[in-house]
KOLROKOL-10886 format. One record per residue (C-alpha): residue in three letters; x, y, z. Coordinates in steps of 0.5 Angstrom, whole numbers, plus 500, padded with zeros to 3 digits. Layout:
BEGIN
R   rest     X     Y     Z
R    Ala     X     Y     Z
...
This chain:
BEGIN
R   rest     X     Y     Z
R    Unk   330   148   950
R    Unk   330   150   957
R    Unk   337   151   961
R    Unk   335   146   966
R    Unk   334   141   960
R    Unk   341   143   957
R    Unk   344   142   964
R    Unk   341   135   964
R    Unk   344   133   957
R    Unk   351   136   959
R    Unk   351   132   965
R    Unk   349   126   962
R    Unk   354   127   956
R    Unk   360   128   962
R    Unk   357   122   965
R    Unk   357   117   959
R    Unk   364   120   958
R    Unk   367   118   965
R    Unk   363   111   964
R    Unk   366   109   957
R    Unk   373   111   960
R    Unk   372   106   966
R    Unk   371   101   961
R    Unk   377   102   957
R    Unk   383   097   959
R    Unk   388   100   964
R    Unk   393   094   964
R    Unk   396   089   960
R    Unk   392   086   954
R    Unk   394   079   952
R    Unk   393   076   945
R    Unk   395   069   944
R    Unk   396   068   937
R    Unk   398   062   932
R    Unk   397   061   925
R    Unk   397   053   926
R    Unk   392   051   931
R    Unk   391   044   929
R    Unk   394   038   925
R    Unk   398   031   926
R    Unk   403   029   931
R    Unk   408   032   932
R    Unk   405   039   931
R    Unk   410   045   931
R    Unk   406   051   933
R    Unk   409   058   933
R    Unk   406   062   938
R    Unk   405   070   936
R    Unk   405   074   942
R    Unk   406   081   939
R    Unk   399   083   938
R    Unk   399   084   946
R    Unk   399   091   948
R    Unk   399   095   954
R    Unk   395   102   953
R    Unk   399   106   958
R    Unk   406   103   955
R    Unk   408   100   961
R    Unk   413   094   961
R    Unk   411   087   961
R    Unk   413   080   962
R    Unk   410   074   960
R    Unk   409   066   962
R    Unk   406   062   956
R    Unk   404   055   959
R    Unk   403   050   953
R    Unk   398   046   956
R    Unk   401   039   955
R    Unk   405   038   962
R    Unk   412   041   959
R    Unk   416   046   961
R    Unk   413   053   959
R    Unk   416   059   957
R    Unk   418   066   960
R    Unk   421   073   958
R    Unk   420   080   956
R    Unk   420   080   949
R    Unk   413   080   946
R    Unk   416   081   939
R    Unk   419   074   939
R    Unk   415   068   936
R    Unk   415   062   941
R    Unk   416   055   938
R    Unk   413   049   941
R    Unk   412   042   939
R    Unk   406   038   941
R    Unk   409   030   941
R    Unk   402   027   942
R    Unk   395   027   940
R    Unk   390   031   944
R    Unk   387   038   945
R    Unk   391   042   949
R    Unk   389   049   952
R    Unk   395   054   951
R    Unk   395   060   956
R    Unk   399   066   956
R    Unk   399   071   962
R    Unk   402   078   962
R    Unk   404   082   968
R    Unk   406   089   968
R    Unk   411   092   973
R    Unk   405   094   977
R    Unk   403   087   978
R    Unk   397   088   974
R    Unk   395   081   969
R    Unk   391   079   963
R    Unk   390   072   961
R    Unk   389   069   954
R    Unk   388   062   952
R    Unk   388   058   945
R    Unk   386   051   944
R    Unk   391   047   940
R    Unk   388   040   937
R    Unk   393   035   935
R    Unk   389   029   931
R    Unk   389   027   924
R    Unk   382   030   923
R    Unk   383   037   927
R    Unk   378   040   932
R    Unk   370   037   932
R    Unk   365   041   927
R    Unk   361   046   931
R    Unk   360   054   931
R    Unk   364   055   938
R    Unk   371   058   938
R    Unk   376   053   937
R    Unk   371   048   933
R    Unk   372   047   925
R    Unk   367   051   922
R    Unk   361   047   919
R    Unk   362   046   911
R    Unk   356   048   906
R    Unk   355   049   899
R    Unk   351   055   897
R    Unk   348   059   891
R    Unk   352   066   890
R    Unk   348   072   888
R    Unk   352   072   881
R    Unk   350   066   879
R    Unk   355   061   882
R    Unk   356   056   887
R    Unk   361   057   893
R    Unk   363   051   898
R    Unk   366   054   904
R    Unk   371   048   905
R    Unk   374   050   898
R    Unk   377   057   901
R    Unk   382   053   906
R    Unk   388   057   906
R    Unk   385   063   906
R    Unk   382   067   912
R    Unk   375   067   912
R    Unk   370   073   915
R    Unk   363   069   914
R    Unk   358   075   916
R    Unk   350   074   917
R    Unk   346   080   915
R    Unk   340   082   911
R    Unk   338   089   907
R    Unk   332   089   912
R    Unk   337   090   918
R    Unk   339   097   920
R    Unk   345   095   924
R    Unk   348   090   919
R    Unk   348   096   913
R    Unk   352   100   918
R    Unk   357   095   919
R    Unk   358   094   912
R    Unk   363   099   911
R    Unk   367   096   916
R    Unk   367   090   913
R    Unk   369   093   906
R    Unk   375   096   910
R    Unk   378   090   912
R    Unk   377   086   906
R    Unk   381   092   902
R    Unk   386   092   907
R    Unk   387   085   908
R    Unk   385   082   902
R    Unk   391   082   898
R    Unk   394   078   904
R    Unk   389   072   904
R    Unk   382   075   907
R    Unk   376   073   904
R    Unk   369   076   906
R    Unk   363   071   905
R    Unk   356   075   906
R    Unk   350   070   908
R    Unk   344   074   906
R    Unk   337   073   910
R    Unk   333   077   906
R    Unk   327   073   903
R    Unk   328   075   896
R    Unk   335   074   893
R    Unk   335   081   888
R    Unk   334   085   895
R    Unk   341   083   897
R    Unk   344   083   890
R    Unk   341   090   889
R    Unk   343   093   896
R    Unk   351   091   895
R    Unk   351   093   888
R    Unk   348   100   889
R    Unk   353   101   895
R    Unk   359   099   891
R    Unk   360   093   895
R    Unk   364   088   890
R    Unk   369   086   894
R    Unk   365   080   898
R    Unk   362   073   896
R    Unk   355   074   897
R    Unk   351   068   898
R    Unk   343   067   898
R    Unk   338   061   900
R    Unk   331   061   900
R    Unk   328   061   907
R    Unk   330   068   909
R    Unk   331   068   917
R    Unk   331   060   917
R    Unk   335   058   911
R    Unk   339   052   912
R    Unk   346   056   913
R    Unk   343   060   918
R    Unk   340   054   922
R    Unk   347   051   921
R    Unk   350   056   925
R    Unk   345   058   930
R    Unk   343   065   927
R    Unk   336   068   928
R    Unk   331   062   926
R    Unk   330   057   932
R    Unk   332   062   937
R    Unk   339   063   935
R    Unk   343   070   936
R    Unk   342   076   932
R    Unk   345   079   926
R    Unk   350   082   924
R    Unk   354   076   927
R    Unk   361   074   924
R    Unk   365   068   924
R    Unk   373   069   923
R    Unk   375   062   920
R    Unk   383   061   920
R    Unk   386   058   914
R    Unk   385   051   917
R    Unk   378   052   917
R    Unk   378   053   925
R    Unk   373   058   928
R    Unk   377   063   931
R    Unk   372   069   933
R    Unk   365   070   933
R    Unk   361   076   935
R    Unk   359   083   932
R    Unk   363   085   927
R    Unk   364   092   929
R    Unk   363   092   936
R    Unk   368   086   938
R    Unk   372   084   931
R    Unk   379   088   931
R    Unk   384   088   926
R    Unk   389   085   931
R    Unk   385   079   931
R    Unk   385   078   923
R    Unk   393   080   923
R    Unk   394   075   928
R    Unk   391   069   923
R    Unk   395   072   916
């Protein structure tokens, strides 16, 4: 390798380090969480602000708008739960605004649905996760709604998909860390053959997952239901984080976007 090429690579590495540092947050990071986001009126919601943070450790104050026209809450102690009762039916968007001592701000929002039926069914954050019943690779059967009361990681993957296999250790770590607190991981295979999925999980010792398989590969009924792969859907791996009430609270890449804080906020 020539000196010129080595220099070029060193410059590229330095530039990448600088750029990655530029994308790290330097101000407040607001995270608004609640274990309860839907129910009948009057609905008492305990908002948890404690997962918010400041990467530089600067002091922060908060303003919490409940979204229903009532007086909000303000303060500086992010460790306290903030209770609010929604008296009437409807969908409300609570908004948390954090401000540090240099005036930098960050905002996070959380939808609260007050009704008998809960949020409408769909695949976006804030929707009730579409229900399904499917075959598991251990010869059983799973109905998603039977897992109400647990926090569910619903992950779409395939043994043919290299990024999916790379994300498996992270999912395994999450289940081993939080499984005793109520986290369940359901893996929905997009492999053409059931045995391919079962063999891969067994060969790598991934026995903490519930493994689901249906015929159809990339075009299975569940993949189409959730808008994954077939029919112009998003790529995989793709994970949905579903709370104890069956409401989707996160969807995205399991290793790039999903954090421990998101899970802890629901447990």
